[in-house]
C-alpha positions in Angstrom: 17.3 -17.7 16.6 15.1 -15.7 18.9 11.6 -16.3 17.5 10.0 -19.7 17.6 9.0 -20.7 14.0 7.5 -23.5 11.9 9.2 -24.3 8.6 8.3 -26.2 5.5 11.3 -27.2 3.4 11.0 -28.5 -0.2 13.0 -31.4 -1.5 16.4 -30.5 -2.8 19.3 -28.3 -1.8 18.0 -24.8 -2.8 18.2 -21.9 -2.6 14.4 -21.7 -2.8 11.9 -18.9 -3.4 10.7 -18.2 0.1 7.5 -17.1 1.9 7.6 -15.5 5.3 4.1 -16.0 6.7 3.0 -14.1 9.8 0.0 -15.2 11.8 -2.7 -13.1 13.3 -3.4 -11.9 16.9 -4.0 -14.8 19.3 -2.7 -17.5 16.9 0.6 -19.3 16.5 3.4 -20.3 14.1 1.2 -23.1 12.8 -1.7 -20.9 11.7 -0.6 -20.5 8.1 1.9 -23.3 7.7 -0.7 -25.8 6.4 -0.9 -24.1 3.0 2.8 -24.6 2.2 2.5 -27.9 0.4 -0.3 -26.5 -1.8 1.6 -23.5 -3.1 3.4 -24.1 -6.4 3.4 -27.8 -5.7 5.3 -27.4 -2.5 8.3 -25.8 -4.2 8.5 -22.8 -1.9 10.4 -22.7 1.4 7.8 -21.4 3.9 8.9 -19.9 7.2 6.2 -19.1 9.8 7.6 -17.1 12.7 5.6 -16.8 16.0 4.9 -13.5 17.7 6.8 -13.1 21.0 3.9 -11.8 23.1 1.6 -14.4 24.8 -2.1 -13.7 24.5 -4.6 -15.0 26.9 -7.6 -16.3 24.9 -8.8 -19.2 26.9 -7.6 -22.6 27.9 -4.8 -22.5 25.3 -3.1 -19.2 24.9 -2.0 -17.7 21.6 0.6 -15.2 20.5 0.8 -11.7 19.1 3.4 -9.5 17.5 2.9 -6.6 19.9 0.6 -5.6 22.7 -2.6 -3.8 21.6 -6.0 -2.8 22.8 -8.7 -4.1 20.4 -10.4 -1.2 18.7 -7.8 1.2 20.0 -5.3 3.3 18.0 -2.1 1.4 17.1 0.9 2.2 19.3 3.7 3.2 16.8 6.5 2.6 19.3 5.4 -1.0 20.0 4.9 -1.7 16.3 8.3 -0.3 15.5 10.0 -2.5 18.1 8.1 -5.6 16.9 9.0 -4.8 13.2 12.7 -4.5 14.1 12.6 -7.8 15.9 10.9 -9.5 13.0 13.3 -8.0 10.5 16.2 -9.3 12.5 14.6 -12.7 12.5 14.2 -12.6 8.7 17.8 -11.7 8.3 18.9 -14.6 10.5 16.6 -17.0 8.7 18.0 -16.0 5.3 21.5 -16.9 6.6 20.4 -20.1 8.2 18.0 -21.6 5.6 18.4 -22.0 1.8 16.5 -18.8 1.0 16.7 -17.2 -2.5 17.0 -13.6 -1.4 15.8 -12.3 -4.7 12.5 -14.2 -4.4 11.1 -13.4 -0.9 7.4 -13.1 -0.4 5.8 -11.5 2.7 2.4 -12.8 3.7 0.4 -12.0 6.8 -3.1 -12.5 8.3 -4.7 -9.8 10.5 -2.0 -8.4 12.8 0.5 -10.4 10.9 -0.6 -8.6 7.7 0.2 -5.3 9.4 3.7 -6.6 10.1 4.1 -7.6 6.5 3.0 -4.1 5.4 5.4 -2.4 7.8 8.3 -4.5 6.4 7.4 -3.9 2.8 6.8 -0.2 3.1 10.2 0.4 4.9 12.4 -2.0 2.9 10.5 -2.7 -0.4 13.7 -3.5 -2.3 14.2 -6.6 -0.1 10.9 -8.3 -1.0 9.5 -9.5 -4.3 5.8 -9.7 -3.3 3.4 -8.9 -0.5 0.1 -10.5 0.5 -2.1 -9.0 3.2 -5.0 -11.2 4.3 -7.9 -9.7 6.3 -5.7 -7.0 7.6 -5.4 -3.2 7.8 -3.0 -0.5 6.5 -2.2 2.0 9.2 -2.2 5.6 7.8 1.2 6.4 9.4 2.9 3.8 7.2 2.3 5.9 4.0 4.6 8.5 5.4 7.3 5.9 6.1 7.6 4.6 2.5 11.3 4.6 1.7 11.2 3.8 -2.0 7.8 4.5 -3.7 9.1 3.3 -7.1 10.0 -0.1 -5.6 6.7 -0.3 -3.9 4.8 0.4 -7.1 6.9 -2.2 -8.9 6.4 -4.9 -6.3 3.7 -7.5 -6.7 1.5 -6.6 -3.8 -2.0 -8.0 -3.3 -4.6 -8.0 -0.5 -7.3 -10.6 0.2 -10.2 -8.9 2.0 -12.6 -11.7 2.8 -14.9 -13.2 5.4 -13.4 -15.8 7.8 -14.8 -18.8 6.0 -13.0 -17.9 2.8 -9.8 -16.5 4.2 -7.8 -19.7 3.7 -8.9 -19.9 0.1 -8.3 -16.3 -0.7 -4.9 -16.5 0.9 -3.9 -19.5 -1.2 -5.1 -17.9 -4.4 -3.3 -14.6 -3.8 -0.1 -16.3 -2.7 -0.3 -18.6 -5.7 -0.5 -15.6 -8.1 2.4 -13.8 -6.4 4.4 -17.1 -6.4 4.0 -17.3 -10.2 5.3 -13.7 -10.5 8.4 -14.4 -8.4 9.3 -17.4 -10.5 8.6 -20.1 -7.9 7.3 -22.4 -10.5 6.7 -22.4 -14.3 3.2 -23.9 -14.4 1.6 -23.1 -11.0 -1.3 -25.4 -10.3 -4.6 -24.2 -8.9 -4.4 -24.2 -5.1 -7.0 -26.0 -3.1 -6.4 -25.5 0.6 -7.0 -28.4 2.9 -9.6 -29.0 5.5 -8.7 -28.9 9.2 -8.3 -32.7 9.3 -6.1 -32.7 6.2 -4.0 -29.9 7.5 -3.3 -31.9 10.7 -2.0 -34.8 8.5 0.6 -32.5 7.0 2.0 -31.4 10.3 4.9 -33.9 9.9 6.2 -31.9 6.9 7.1 -29.0 9.3 9.7 -28.5 11.9 9.1 -26.2 14.9 12.2 -24.3 15.8 13.1 -21.7 18.3 15.7 -20.4 20.7 19.3 -21.4 19.9 18.6 -25.0 18.8 20.7 -26.1 15.9 19.3 -27.0 12.5 19.0 -30.7 11.9 
């Protein structure tokens, strides 16, 4: 598979309801993976792809989905190319991992949220729910909606919060959409972990990329 990605796999054989979680500009595949065990008791397969563009942000570089100028107008051509690459990755992931294709949730933070919106607006019949966290909805996307009835019927939600509360808002919104997609009967309240606790859950995830085979 072309994109590096982190993955959380529940116990059992599947197929599982699945969340594709896209990180924000300058972050990585591990940005959102720490919430996976806290969504519906860890019963969702959570796949966190990493953007292909390296971003210089200091001593440790991050990643983005497409090149951009902060504060500038979005480049539609670059966004389209990035969306096509992400869509190809999702199709590959659905064939490689035990994904329940009828219960796929898109989630994204910041630039990753814009990627989620792009996918959902263009192919709404492929996804059961959408979560945008601290992100923006480009005006040109409204003109690209391919199935407005499917969009209206989808369980979309947005978490517009300050940075200190983003993790909690994301977990609450994903939990609500998880219940709607049938990921769990009695979905418990999500309490997202602190940074130290999230580090202890790193062992639950596998980082994959390139053409490495699945273990």
